[in-house]
N, C-alpha and C positions, 0 to 999 in steps of 0.2 A: 504494500500500500504506500502510495506516495503522498507526502505532505499531510498525512492524517485524513485525507479525503475518504468519504464513505461511498458516495454515489459516483458512478462513471458516466452514465447516460440514462435518460428516461424517455419513454415513448408512450403517448396516449394510445390506447387500444379501444376497440368497440365495447359498448355496454358498460362503460364506467370503470374499465380496468387500466392499470398502468403497468407497463413492462419496465422494470428498473434493473439496469445492469450495475452491479456493485463493483467497486475497485478490486475486490477479491477475485473477480472473474465470474462469480455466481450471477444468475439472473432470477429475479423475483417477479411474479405476477401478483400485483396487489389489486384485489377486487374492491373497488370503492362504491359499487352499485348501491348497496344498502345504506352506505354512509352519506350518499348524496341527498337523502331525505332529512338529514340532521341540520340543525341551525349552523353548526360549525362548518360543515362542508357543502351546504346547500348552494352556495355560489357556483359550485362546479357543475351544477345542472345545466348551466349555460355552456353549450358545446364550444364556443369560441374561447371561453376561459379555460375549460378543461383541456383543450388542444394546445393551449399556450404554454404548457408546462415545460420548464427547463430545470437544469440543476447547476449549481455552482460547486458541486462536490460535497457540500455540507447540508444542503437543503434542496427540497423540490419546491420550485417557485412557480406560481400561477399569476398571469397578468390579464388586465383588462385595459384597453386603450393605452397600452404601453406602461401602465403603472402596476406595480406589484400589489396584488390584492389578497394573496393567501400563500402561506408557506407551510411545508411539512418538514420539520426538522428530523434528524436521524432518530432522536428519542421518540418522537411521535410516530414515525414510520414503524419502528419496532413495536410500539404499543398497538398500532393498527394491525400488525401481523399476528400478534399473539393473544390479544384480548378481544373477545367478541362482545362488543357493546351494543349490539343490535337487539339483544333480548331484554 
C-alpha cells in the first residue's frame, strides 16, 4: 500500500452498487441499494450524483454541480460492509 491510501478506484454500477478497487488489489462490490432510502445516503438516489463518485484514496466522494456533497470515509465504508443497518 502506498502513502496509506485505502481506495485505488471506484466505479458506479447498476442498481445502486459501487465497485471499489482497494490499494491491496482486492475488489469490493458495495450494494448501496437499500441505503439509498436513508436520510444519510438519500442524495445518491439522484443518478447524476451517484455516477459522480471519485476517490482521493482516502474517501469516496460524490459531487453535484461540481461541489462535493457527500463522502464515505474508509471507516464508514467498513461499517457499511459489515453492519446491516437496514433492519
